[in-house]
PABA-889191 format. One record per residue (C-alpha): residue number from 1; x negated, y negated, z negated. Coordinates in Angstrom, 1 decimal, decimal comma. Example, Ala and Ser with C-alpha at 12.3 -4.5 7.8 and 13.67 -1.06 7.14 Angstrom:
// residues 2
<torfi><num>1</num><X>-12,3</X><Y>4,5</Y><Z>-7,8</Z></torfi>
<torfi><num>2</num><X>-13,7</X><Y>1,1</Y><Z>-7,1</Z></torfi>
//
This chain:
// residues 262
<torfi><num>1</num><X>-11,4</X><Y>2,9</Y><Z>17,6</Z></torfi>
<torfi><num>2</num><X>-10,4</X><Y>-0,7</Y><Z>17,0</Z></torfi>
<torfi><num>3</num><X>-7,9</X><Y>-1,1</Y><Z>14,0</Z></torfi>
<torfi><num>4</num><X>-4,3</X><Y>-1,4</Y><Z>15,6</Z></torfi>
<torfi><num>5</num><X>-2,2</X><Y>-4,7</Y><Z>15,0</Z></torfi>
<torfi><num>6</num><X>0,5</X><Y>-4,2</Y><Z>12,9</Z></torfi>
<torfi><num>7</num><X>3,0</X><Y>-5,1</Y><Z>15,7</Z></torfi>
<torfi><num>8</num><X>1,8</X><Y>-1,9</Y><Z>17,6</Z></torfi>
<torfi><num>9</num><X>1,7</X><Y>0,2</Y><Z>14,4</Z></torfi>
<torfi><num>10</num><X>5,5</X><Y>-0,7</Y><Z>13,8</Z></torfi>
<torfi><num>11</num><X>6,4</X><Y>-0,4</Y><Z>17,5</Z></torfi>
<torfi><num>12</num><X>5,3</X><Y>3,0</Y><Z>17,9</Z></torfi>
<torfi><num>13</num><X>7,9</X><Y>5,7</Y><Z>18,5</Z></torfi>
<torfi><num>14</num><X>7,1</X><Y>8,1</Y><Z>15,8</Z></torfi>
<torfi><num>15</num><X>7,5</X><Y>7,5</Y><Z>12,0</Z></torfi>
<torfi><num>16</num><X>4,9</X><Y>5,2</Y><Z>10,7</Z></torfi>
<torfi><num>17</num><X>2,8</X><Y>6,8</Y><Z>7,8</Z></torfi>
<torfi><num>18</num><X>1,1</X><Y>4,8</Y><Z>5,2</Z></torfi>
<torfi><num>19</num><X>-0,8</X><Y>6,4</Y><Z>2,5</Z></torfi>
<torfi><num>20</num><X>0,4</X><Y>5,3</Y><Z>-1,1</Z></torfi>
<torfi><num>21</num><X>-2,8</X><Y>4,5</Y><Z>-3,2</Z></torfi>
<torfi><num>22</num><X>-4,6</X><Y>6,4</Y><Z>-0,5</Z></torfi>
<torfi><num>23</num><X>-4,7</X><Y>10,2</Y><Z>-0,2</Z></torfi>
<torfi><num>24</num><X>-3,4</X><Y>10,0</Y><Z>-4,1</Z></torfi>
<torfi><num>25</num><X>-2,2</X><Y>13,7</Y><Z>-4,3</Z></torfi>
<torfi><num>26</num><X>-5,6</X><Y>15,1</Y><Z>-3,9</Z></torfi>
<torfi><num>27</num><X>-8,0</X><Y>12,2</Y><Z>-4,7</Z></torfi>
<torfi><num>28</num><X>-8,0</X><Y>9,7</Y><Z>-7,6</Z></torfi>
<torfi><num>29</num><X>-5,5</X><Y>6,8</Y><Z>-6,5</Z></torfi>
<torfi><num>30</num><X>-6,5</X><Y>3,5</Y><Z>-5,7</Z></torfi>
<torfi><num>31</num><X>-10,0</X><Y>4,4</Y><Z>-5,4</Z></torfi>
<torfi><num>32</num><X>-12,5</X><Y>4,3</Y><Z>-2,1</Z></torfi>
<torfi><num>33</num><X>-12,6</X><Y>8,2</Y><Z>-2,2</Z></torfi>
<torfi><num>34</num><X>-8,7</X><Y>8,3</Y><Z>-2,0</Z></torfi>
<torfi><num>35</num><X>-8,7</X><Y>5,4</Y><Z>0,7</Z></torfi>
<torfi><num>36</num><X>-11,4</X><Y>6,6</Y><Z>2,7</Z></torfi>
<torfi><num>37</num><X>-10,2</X><Y>10,3</Y><Z>2,8</Z></torfi>
<torfi><num>38</num><X>-6,5</X><Y>8,9</Y><Z>3,7</Z></torfi>
<torfi><num>39</num><X>-8,2</X><Y>6,7</Y><Z>6,6</Z></torfi>
<torfi><num>40</num><X>-9,9</X><Y>10,1</Y><Z>7,8</Z></torfi>
<torfi><num>41</num><X>-6,8</X><Y>11,6</Y><Z>8,2</Z></torfi>
<torfi><num>42</num><X>-6,0</X><Y>8,9</Y><Z>11,0</Z></torfi>
<torfi><num>43</num><X>-2,6</X><Y>7,8</Y><Z>9,2</Z></torfi>
<torfi><num>44</num><X>-1,3</X><Y>4,6</Y><Z>10,4</Z></torfi>
<torfi><num>45</num><X>-2,0</X><Y>2,2</Y><Z>7,2</Z></torfi>
<torfi><num>46</num><X>-3,3</X><Y>2,6</Y><Z>3,6</Z></torfi>
<torfi><num>47</num><X>-1,6</X><Y>1,2</Y><Z>0,8</Z></torfi>
<torfi><num>48</num><X>-3,3</X><Y>0,0</Y><Z>-2,6</Z></torfi>
<torfi><num>49</num><X>-2,7</X><Y>-2,4</Y><Z>-5,5</Z></torfi>
<torfi><num>50</num><X>-4,5</X><Y>-5,4</Y><Z>-6,7</Z></torfi>
<torfi><num>51</num><X>-5,0</X><Y>-6,8</Y><Z>-10,0</Z></torfi>
<torfi><num>52</num><X>-7,3</X><Y>-9,2</Y><Z>-11,8</Z></torfi>
<torfi><num>53</num><X>-10,6</X><Y>-9,3</Y><Z>-14,0</Z></torfi>
<torfi><num>54</num><X>-11,4</X><Y>-11,5</Y><Z>-16,7</Z></torfi>
<torfi><num>55</num><X>-13,0</X><Y>-13,6</Y><Z>-14,2</Z></torfi>
<torfi><num>56</num><X>-10,3</X><Y>-13,2</Y><Z>-11,9</Z></torfi>
<torfi><num>57</num><X>-11,9</X><Y>-11,1</Y><Z>-9,4</Z></torfi>
<torfi><num>58</num><X>-9,4</X><Y>-8,8</Y><Z>-7,5</Z></torfi>
<torfi><num>59</num><X>-9,8</X><Y>-4,8</Y><Z>-8,3</Z></torfi>
<torfi><num>60</num><X>-7,9</X><Y>-2,0</Y><Z>-7,4</Z></torfi>
<torfi><num>61</num><X>-5,4</X><Y>-1,0</Y><Z>-10,2</Z></torfi>
<torfi><num>62</num><X>-1,8</X><Y>-0,3</Y><Z>-10,2</Z></torfi>
<torfi><num>63</num><X>-0,7</X><Y>-0,2</Y><Z>-13,9</Z></torfi>
<torfi><num>64</num><X>-0,9</X><Y>-3,2</Y><Z>-16,3</Z></torfi>
<torfi><num>65</num><X>-3,2</X><Y>-1,4</Y><Z>-18,4</Z></torfi>
<torfi><num>66</num><X>-6,2</X><Y>0,9</Y><Z>-17,8</Z></torfi>
<torfi><num>67</num><X>-5,2</X><Y>3,7</Y><Z>-20,2</Z></torfi>
<torfi><num>68</num><X>-3,4</X><Y>6,3</Y><Z>-17,5</Z></torfi>
<torfi><num>69</num><X>-6,1</X><Y>6,2</Y><Z>-14,8</Z></torfi>
<torfi><num>70</num><X>-9,4</X><Y>5,4</Y><Z>-16,8</Z></torfi>
<torfi><num>71</num><X>-11,7</X><Y>5,8</Y><Z>-19,8</Z></torfi>
<torfi><num>72</num><X>-10,8</X><Y>2,1</Y><Z>-20,4</Z></torfi>
<torfi><num>73</num><X>-7,8</X><Y>0,9</Y><Z>-22,6</Z></torfi>
<torfi><num>74</num><X>-5,9</X><Y>-2,3</Y><Z>-22,3</Z></torfi>
<torfi><num>75</num><X>-5,6</X><Y>-5,0</Y><Z>-19,8</Z></torfi>
<torfi><num>76</num><X>-8,1</X><Y>-5,5</Y><Z>-17,2</Z></torfi>
<torfi><num>77</num><X>-7,7</X><Y>-9,2</Y><Z>-17,7</Z></torfi>
<torfi><num>78</num><X>-9,8</X><Y>-8,6</Y><Z>-21,0</Z></torfi>
<torfi><num>79</num><X>-12,8</X><Y>-7,0</Y><Z>-19,2</Z></torfi>
<torfi><num>80</num><X>-15,5</X><Y>-8,5</Y><Z>-16,9</Z></torfi>
<torfi><num>81</num><X>-16,0</X><Y>-7,2</Y><Z>-13,3</Z></torfi>
<torfi><num>82</num><X>-19,3</X><Y>-5,8</Y><Z>-14,5</Z></torfi>
<torfi><num>83</num><X>-17,6</X><Y>-3,9</Y><Z>-17,6</Z></torfi>
<torfi><num>84</num><X>-14,7</X><Y>-2,4</Y><Z>-15,4</Z></torfi>
<torfi><num>85</num><X>-17,3</X><Y>-1,0</Y><Z>-12,7</Z></torfi>
<torfi><num>86</num><X>-18,8</X><Y>0,9</Y><Z>-15,2</Z></torfi>
<torfi><num>87</num><X>-15,4</X><Y>2,8</Y><Z>-16,2</Z></torfi>
<torfi><num>88</num><X>-14,4</X><Y>6,3</Y><Z>-14,6</Z></torfi>
<torfi><num>89</num><X>-11,1</X><Y>5,9</Y><Z>-12,4</Z></torfi>
<torfi><num>90</num><X>-10,4</X><Y>9,8</Y><Z>-11,9</Z></torfi>
<torfi><num>91</num><X>-8,5</X><Y>10,6</Y><Z>-15,1</Z></torfi>
<torfi><num>92</num><X>-5,1</X><Y>10,9</Y><Z>-13,3</Z></torfi>
<torfi><num>93</num><X>-4,7</X><Y>14,1</Y><Z>-11,0</Z></torfi>
<torfi><num>94</num><X>-1,6</X><Y>14,0</Y><Z>-8,8</Z></torfi>
<torfi><num>95</num><X>0,9</X><Y>11,7</Y><Z>-7,6</Z></torfi>
<torfi><num>96</num><X>2,5</X><Y>8,7</Y><Z>-9,1</Z></torfi>
<torfi><num>97</num><X>5,5</X><Y>10,7</Y><Z>-9,9</Z></torfi>
<torfi><num>98</num><X>4,2</X><Y>14,2</Y><Z>-10,8</Z></torfi>
<torfi><num>99</num><X>0,5</X><Y>13,8</Y><Z>-11,9</Z></torfi>
<torfi><num>100</num><X>-1,0</X><Y>14,2</Y><Z>-15,3</Z></torfi>
<torfi><num>101</num><X>-3,7</X><Y>12,6</Y><Z>-17,3</Z></torfi>
<torfi><num>102</num><X>-7,1</X><Y>14,8</Y><Z>-17,6</Z></torfi>
<torfi><num>103</num><X>-8,9</X><Y>15,0</Y><Z>-20,8</Z></torfi>
<torfi><num>104</num><X>-12,0</X><Y>14,5</Y><Z>-18,7</Z></torfi>
<torfi><num>105</num><X>-12,6</X><Y>13,0</Y><Z>-15,4</Z></torfi>
<torfi><num>106</num><X>-12,0</X><Y>14,9</Y><Z>-12,1</Z></torfi>
<torfi><num>107</num><X>-15,5</X><Y>13,1</Y><Z>-10,8</Z></torfi>
<torfi><num>108</num><X>-18,5</X><Y>12,2</Y><Z>-12,7</Z></torfi>
<torfi><num>109</num><X>-18,9</X><Y>8,9</Y><Z>-10,5</Z></torfi>
<torfi><num>110</num><X>-15,7</X><Y>7,5</Y><Z>-9,5</Z></torfi>
<torfi><num>111</num><X>-15,3</X><Y>3,5</Y><Z>-10,3</Z></torfi>
<torfi><num>112</num><X>-12,8</X><Y>1,2</Y><Z>-9,9</Z></torfi>
<torfi><num>113</num><X>-13,2</X><Y>-0,6</Y><Z>-6,4</Z></torfi>
<torfi><num>114</num><X>-13,1</X><Y>-4,4</Y><Z>-5,9</Z></torfi>
<torfi><num>115</num><X>-11,0</X><Y>-5,6</Y><Z>-3,1</Z></torfi>
<torfi><num>116</num><X>-14,0</X><Y>-6,5</Y><Z>-1,3</Z></torfi>
<torfi><num>117</num><X>-15,5</X><Y>-3,4</Y><Z>-1,4</Z></torfi>
<torfi><num>118</num><X>-12,6</X><Y>-1,7</Y><Z>0,3</Z></torfi>
<torfi><num>119</num><X>-12,5</X><Y>-4,6</Y><Z>2,9</Z></torfi>
<torfi><num>120</num><X>-16,2</X><Y>-3,9</Y><Z>3,7</Z></torfi>
<torfi><num>121</num><X>-15,6</X><Y>-0,1</Y><Z>4,0</Z></torfi>
<torfi><num>122</num><X>-12,3</X><Y>0,1</Y><Z>5,7</Z></torfi>
<torfi><num>123</num><X>-11,1</X><Y>-3,2</Y><Z>7,1</Z></torfi>
<torfi><num>124</num><X>-12,6</X><Y>-2,2</Y><Z>10,5</Z></torfi>
<torfi><num>125</num><X>-11,0</X><Y>1,1</Y><Z>10,8</Z></torfi>
<torfi><num>126</num><X>-7,2</X><Y>1,0</Y><Z>9,4</Z></torfi>
<torfi><num>127</num><X>-4,6</X><Y>-1,7</Y><Z>8,5</Z></torfi>
<torfi><num>128</num><X>-3,7</X><Y>-2,3</Y><Z>5,0</Z></torfi>
<torfi><num>129</num><X>-0,6</X><Y>-2,7</Y><Z>3,0</Z></torfi>
<torfi><num>130</num><X>-2,3</X><Y>-4,6</Y><Z>0,1</Z></torfi>
<torfi><num>131</num><X>0,4</X><Y>-4,9</Y><Z>-3,2</Z></torfi>
<torfi><num>132</num><X>-0,4</X><Y>-7,8</Y><Z>-5,2</Z></torfi>
<torfi><num>133</num><X>0,3</X><Y>-7,4</Y><Z>-9,0</Z></torfi>
<torfi><num>134</num><X>-0,6</X><Y>-11,0</Y><Z>-10,0</Z></torfi>
<torfi><num>135</num><X>1,2</X><Y>-14,4</Y><Z>-9,6</Z></torfi>
<torfi><num>136</num><X>-1,3</X><Y>-16,7</Y><Z>-10,4</Z></torfi>
<torfi><num>137</num><X>-2,3</X><Y>-19,5</Y><Z>-8,0</Z></torfi>
<torfi><num>138</num><X>-6,0</X><Y>-18,9</Y><Z>-8,6</Z></torfi>
<torfi><num>139</num><X>-5,8</X><Y>-15,2</Y><Z>-8,1</Z></torfi>
<torfi><num>140</num><X>-3,8</X><Y>-15,5</Y><Z>-5,0</Z></torfi>
<torfi><num>141</num><X>-6,3</X><Y>-17,9</Y><Z>-3,6</Z></torfi>
<torfi><num>142</num><X>-9,3</X><Y>-15,5</Y><Z>-4,2</Z></torfi>
<torfi><num>143</num><X>-7,0</X><Y>-12,7</Y><Z>-2,3</Z></torfi>
<torfi><num>144</num><X>-6,2</X><Y>-15,0</Y><Z>0,6</Z></torfi>
<torfi><num>145</num><X>-9,6</X><Y>-16,2</Y><Z>0,8</Z></torfi>
<torfi><num>146</num><X>-11,0</X><Y>-12,5</Y><Z>1,2</Z></torfi>
<torfi><num>147</num><X>-8,0</X><Y>-11,8</Y><Z>3,6</Z></torfi>
<torfi><num>148</num><X>-9,3</X><Y>-14,6</Y><Z>5,9</Z></torfi>
<torfi><num>149</num><X>-12,9</X><Y>-13,8</Y><Z>5,6</Z></torfi>
<torfi><num>150</num><X>-12,2</X><Y>-10,3</Y><Z>6,9</Z></torfi>
<torfi><num>151</num><X>-9,8</X><Y>-11,7</Y><Z>9,3</Z></torfi>
<torfi><num>152</num><X>-6,8</X><Y>-9,3</Y><Z>8,5</Z></torfi>
<torfi><num>153</num><X>-4,1</X><Y>-11,5</Y><Z>9,9</Z></torfi>
<torfi><num>154</num><X>-3,0</X><Y>-9,3</Y><Z>12,8</Z></torfi>
<torfi><num>155</num><X>-3,8</X><Y>-5,9</Y><Z>11,1</Z></torfi>
<torfi><num>156</num><X>-2,8</X><Y>-5,9</Y><Z>7,3</Z></torfi>
<torfi><num>157</num><X>-0,3</X><Y>-7,9</Y><Z>4,9</Z></torfi>
<torfi><num>158</num><X>0,6</X><Y>-8,6</Y><Z>1,4</Z></torfi>
<torfi><num>159</num><X>3,4</X><Y>-6,9</Y><Z>-0,4</Z></torfi>
<torfi><num>160</num><X>4,6</X><Y>-9,5</Y><Z>-3,1</Z></torfi>
<torfi><num>161</num><X>7,1</X><Y>-8,9</Y><Z>-5,7</Z></torfi>
<torfi><num>162</num><X>9,4</X><Y>-12,0</Y><Z>-4,9</Z></torfi>
<torfi><num>163</num><X>9,8</X><Y>-15,1</Y><Z>-2,6</Z></torfi>
<torfi><num>164</num><X>8,5</X><Y>-17,3</Y><Z>-5,0</Z></torfi>
<torfi><num>165</num><X>5,1</X><Y>-15,6</Y><Z>-5,1</Z></torfi>
<torfi><num>166</num><X>5,3</X><Y>-15,5</Y><Z>-1,3</Z></torfi>
<torfi><num>167</num><X>5,8</X><Y>-19,2</Y><Z>-0,9</Z></torfi>
<torfi><num>168</num><X>2,6</X><Y>-19,5</Y><Z>-3,4</Z></torfi>
<torfi><num>169</num><X>0,8</X><Y>-17,4</Y><Z>-1,0</Z></torfi>
<torfi><num>170</num><X>2,2</X><Y>-19,4</Y><Z>2,1</Z></torfi>
<torfi><num>171</num><X>1,2</X><Y>-22,6</Y><Z>0,5</Z></torfi>
<torfi><num>172</num><X>-2,2</X><Y>-21,2</Y><Z>0,2</Z></torfi>
<torfi><num>173</num><X>-2,5</X><Y>-19,9</Y><Z>4,1</Z></torfi>
<torfi><num>174</num><X>0,8</X><Y>-20,0</Y><Z>5,9</Z></torfi>
<torfi><num>175</num><X>-0,7</X><Y>-17,2</Y><Z>8,4</Z></torfi>
<torfi><num>176</num><X>-1,0</X><Y>-14,4</Y><Z>5,9</Z></torfi>
<torfi><num>177</num><X>1,5</X><Y>-11,5</Y><Z>6,8</Z></torfi>
<torfi><num>178</num><X>3,9</X><Y>-10,7</Y><Z>4,0</Z></torfi>
<torfi><num>179</num><X>6,3</X><Y>-8,0</Y><Z>3,0</Z></torfi>
<torfi><num>180</num><X>8,6</X><Y>-9,0</Y><Z>0,1</Z></torfi>
<torfi><num>181</num><X>9,9</X><Y>-6,6</Y><Z>-2,7</Z></torfi>
<torfi><num>182</num><X>12,9</X><Y>-8,8</Y><Z>-3,8</Z></torfi>
<torfi><num>183</num><X>16,4</X><Y>-8,1</Y><Z>-2,4</Z></torfi>
<torfi><num>184</num><X>15,2</X><Y>-5,1</Y><Z>-0,4</Z></torfi>
<torfi><num>185</num><X>18,5</X><Y>-4,6</Y><Z>1,1</Z></torfi>
<torfi><num>186</num><X>19,1</X><Y>-8,1</Y><Z>2,3</Z></torfi>
<torfi><num>187</num><X>17,6</X><Y>-7,7</Y><Z>5,8</Z></torfi>
<torfi><num>188</num><X>18,7</X><Y>-11,1</Y><Z>6,9</Z></torfi>
<torfi><num>189</num><X>16,8</X><Y>-12,9</Y><Z>4,2</Z></torfi>
<torfi><num>190</num><X>13,7</X><Y>-10,9</Y><Z>5,4</Z></torfi>
<torfi><num>191</num><X>14,1</X><Y>-11,7</Y><Z>9,0</Z></torfi>
<torfi><num>192</num><X>14,6</X><Y>-15,2</Y><Z>8,1</Z></torfi>
<torfi><num>193</num><X>11,6</X><Y>-15,5</Y><Z>5,9</Z></torfi>
<torfi><num>194</num><X>9,3</X><Y>-14,1</Y><Z>8,9</Z></torfi>
<torfi><num>195</num><X>8,4</X><Y>-10,7</Y><Z>6,8</Z></torfi>
<torfi><num>196</num><X>6,2</X><Y>-8,1</Y><Z>8,6</Z></torfi>
<torfi><num>197</num><X>8,4</X><Y>-5,2</Y><Z>7,2</Z></torfi>
<torfi><num>198</num><X>10,8</X><Y>-4,4</Y><Z>4,4</Z></torfi>
<torfi><num>199</num><X>9,8</X><Y>-1,9</Y><Z>1,8</Z></torfi>
<torfi><num>200</num><X>13,2</X><Y>-0,3</Y><Z>0,4</Z></torfi>
<torfi><num>201</num><X>13,2</X><Y>2,3</Y><Z>-2,4</Z></torfi>
<torfi><num>202</num><X>14,6</X><Y>5,7</Y><Z>-1,5</Z></torfi>
<torfi><num>203</num><X>17,8</X><Y>5,3</Y><Z>-3,4</Z></torfi>
<torfi><num>204</num><X>18,3</X><Y>1,8</Y><Z>-1,2</Z></torfi>
<torfi><num>205</num><X>17,8</X><Y>3,4</Y><Z>2,1</Z></torfi>
<torfi><num>206</num><X>21,5</X><Y>4,1</Y><Z>4,0</Z></torfi>
<torfi><num>207</num><X>22,7</X><Y>4,6</Y><Z>7,3</Z></torfi>
<torfi><num>208</num><X>24,1</X><Y>1,2</Y><Z>7,4</Z></torfi>
<torfi><num>209</num><X>20,9</X><Y>-0,5</Y><Z>6,1</Z></torfi>
<torfi><num>210</num><X>18,8</X><Y>1,3</Y><Z>8,8</Z></torfi>
<torfi><num>211</num><X>21,3</X><Y>0,2</Y><Z>11,6</Z></torfi>
<torfi><num>212</num><X>20,8</X><Y>-3,6</Y><Z>10,3</Z></torfi>
<torfi><num>213</num><X>17,4</X><Y>-3,3</Y><Z>10,1</Z></torfi>
<torfi><num>214</num><X>16,8</X><Y>-1,7</Y><Z>13,6</Z></torfi>
<torfi><num>215</num><X>19,4</X><Y>-4,2</Y><Z>15,0</Z></torfi>
<torfi><num>216</num><X>17,3</X><Y>-7,0</Y><Z>13,7</Z></torfi>
<torfi><num>217</num><X>13,8</X><Y>-5,3</Y><Z>14,8</Z></torfi>
<torfi><num>218</num><X>12,8</X><Y>-5,5</Y><Z>11,2</Z></torfi>
<torfi><num>219</num><X>10,9</X><Y>-2,3</Y><Z>10,2</Z></torfi>
<torfi><num>220</num><X>11,9</X><Y>-0,4</Y><Z>7,2</Z></torfi>
<torfi><num>221</num><X>8,9</X><Y>1,3</Y><Z>5,4</Z></torfi>
<torfi><num>222</num><X>10,4</X><Y>3,3</Y><Z>2,7</Z></torfi>
<torfi><num>223</num><X>8,9</X><Y>4,2</Y><Z>-0,8</Z></torfi>
<torfi><num>224</num><X>8,1</X><Y>7,2</Y><Z>-0,8</Z></torfi>
<torfi><num>225</num><X>8,4</X><Y>10,8</Y><Z>0,6</Z></torfi>
<torfi><num>226</num><X>5,9</X><Y>13,7</Y><Z>-0,3</Z></torfi>
<torfi><num>227</num><X>8,0</X><Y>16,6</Y><Z>1,1</Z></torfi>
<torfi><num>228</num><X>7,5</X><Y>17,7</Y><Z>4,7</Z></torfi>
<torfi><num>229</num><X>11,1</X><Y>19,3</Y><Z>5,3</Z></torfi>
<torfi><num>230</num><X>12,5</X><Y>16,2</Y><Z>4,0</Z></torfi>
<torfi><num>231</num><X>10,9</X><Y>13,9</Y><Z>6,4</Z></torfi>
<torfi><num>232</num><X>13,4</X><Y>15,0</Y><Z>9,2</Z></torfi>
<torfi><num>233</num><X>16,4</X><Y>13,7</Y><Z>7,4</Z></torfi>
<torfi><num>234</num><X>14,7</X><Y>10,2</Y><Z>7,1</Z></torfi>
<torfi><num>235</num><X>13,8</X><Y>10,2</Y><Z>10,6</Z></torfi>
<torfi><num>236</num><X>17,2</X><Y>10,9</Y><Z>12,0</Z></torfi>
<torfi><num>237</num><X>18,4</X><Y>8,0</Y><Z>9,7</Z></torfi>
<torfi><num>238</num><X>16,2</X><Y>5,5</Y><Z>11,6</Z></torfi>
<torfi><num>239</num><X>13,5</X><Y>4,5</Y><Z>9,3</Z></torfi>
<torfi><num>240</num><X>10,5</X><Y>3,1</Y><Z>10,8</Z></torfi>
<torfi><num>241</num><X>8,0</X><Y>4,5</Y><Z>8,5</Z></torfi>
<torfi><num>242</num><X>7,2</X><Y>6,0</Y><Z>4,9</Z></torfi>
<torfi><num>243</num><X>4,9</X><Y>5,6</Y><Z>2,2</Z></torfi>
<torfi><num>244</num><X>3,5</X><Y>8,7</Y><Z>0,9</Z></torfi>
<torfi><num>245</num><X>1,0</X><Y>10,4</Y><Z>-1,7</Z></torfi>
<torfi><num>246</num><X>0,4</X><Y>13,4</Y><Z>0,6</Z></torfi>
<torfi><num>247</num><X>-0,1</X><Y>12,0</Y><Z>3,9</Z></torfi>
<torfi><num>248</num><X>-1,6</X><Y>15,4</Y><Z>5,2</Z></torfi>
<torfi><num>249</num><X>1,9</X><Y>17,1</Y><Z>4,6</Z></torfi>
<torfi><num>250</num><X>3,8</X><Y>14,1</Y><Z>6,2</Z></torfi>
<torfi><num>251</num><X>1,6</X><Y>14,1</Y><Z>9,3</Z></torfi>
<torfi><num>252</num><X>2,1</X><Y>17,5</Y><Z>9,8</Z></torfi>
<torfi><num>253</num><X>6,1</X><Y>17,2</Y><Z>9,2</Z></torfi>
<torfi><num>254</num><X>5,8</X><Y>14,3</Y><Z>11,6</Z></torfi>
<torfi><num>255</num><X>4,1</X><Y>16,4</Y><Z>14,3</Z></torfi>
<torfi><num>256</num><X>6,7</X><Y>18,9</Y><Z>14,0</Z></torfi>
<torfi><num>257</num><X>9,4</X><Y>16,4</Y><Z>14,6</Z></torfi>
<torfi><num>258</num><X>7,7</X><Y>14,8</Y><Z>17,7</Z></torfi>
<torfi><num>259</num><X>7,0</X><Y>18,2</Y><Z>19,2</Z></torfi>
<torfi><num>260</num><X>10,8</X><Y>19,2</Y><Z>18,5</Z></torfi>
<torfi><num>261</num><X>11,8</X><Y>16,1</Y><Z>20,4</Z></torfi>
<torfi><num>262</num><X>9,9</X><Y>16,9</Y><Z>23,4</Z></torfi>
//
C-alpha cells in the first residue's frame, strides 16, 4: 500500500494517530524496533527525533545526552557515528513520562539508528513527523538533503523549535513541509507561514483553539494522550489528531469512537 499524502492523512474524518517515538510504551523509543512495530499497527504517522553526531550525521535521539536511553554518556556530539552505533539504546523502558531506566538493556542488540536507516526501512510505508533537535545550518542541510533524496515532500514533515529555524530550513529547501513549535496557540501565524499542522501541548488545547484551527483548516495534532477512555473527550473537542506512546491503545479507542458514531 503506498504512503498516504499528508493532506489525505489530515483530511480523514477520524482522529489522526501519530506514534510518538514509535510504539514507545512497548519498545525502546526512537529505535527501528519501535518505529517498525508502530508502522505494523498501521498508525497514520510515526514521530521521532534527530540529533547530530561528531561528524554531523543525523541520528535518532531525543535527549541532549545519551545517559537515559543508552549505555553511553554525555552528548552525541562527542561521539563518531561508528561509536554511537555500537551503543545499546534499550535501557529506557516505558513511555517518556512514566517509564524508567533499567540496569541492563531490554534487548541484546538495539542500536541507535541513523536517519537514513529509518528512511530506507520505512519511508515507503508510512508518513513521518521528524522533530529536529539541532539548529546549525550544516545539520539542517544534511537533513534536507535526505528529505529530498527520499522524496518526503508530500508524506512527511519537519517539526522545528521556532520560526527562525524554520526560516533556515526554507532557505535550504523552500518545499520542505514544516510544523513549528513556537506560539502553538497562534493559529493565524501558523496558517500564514504555511505550516502543515500545529502541535499544541495538552494544556494548550481549548475549545476556542480547536474552533479557530478548524475554521482555518489548520490541523491540530496534540502532544500527547495514552489513555483510551480519555480520547473521546479530545475527539469531541475537535482535535485533528494526537501523538501517543501507546498507539495500540489509542487505535482501539478510536475504533470504538468511530463505531459509536455510526
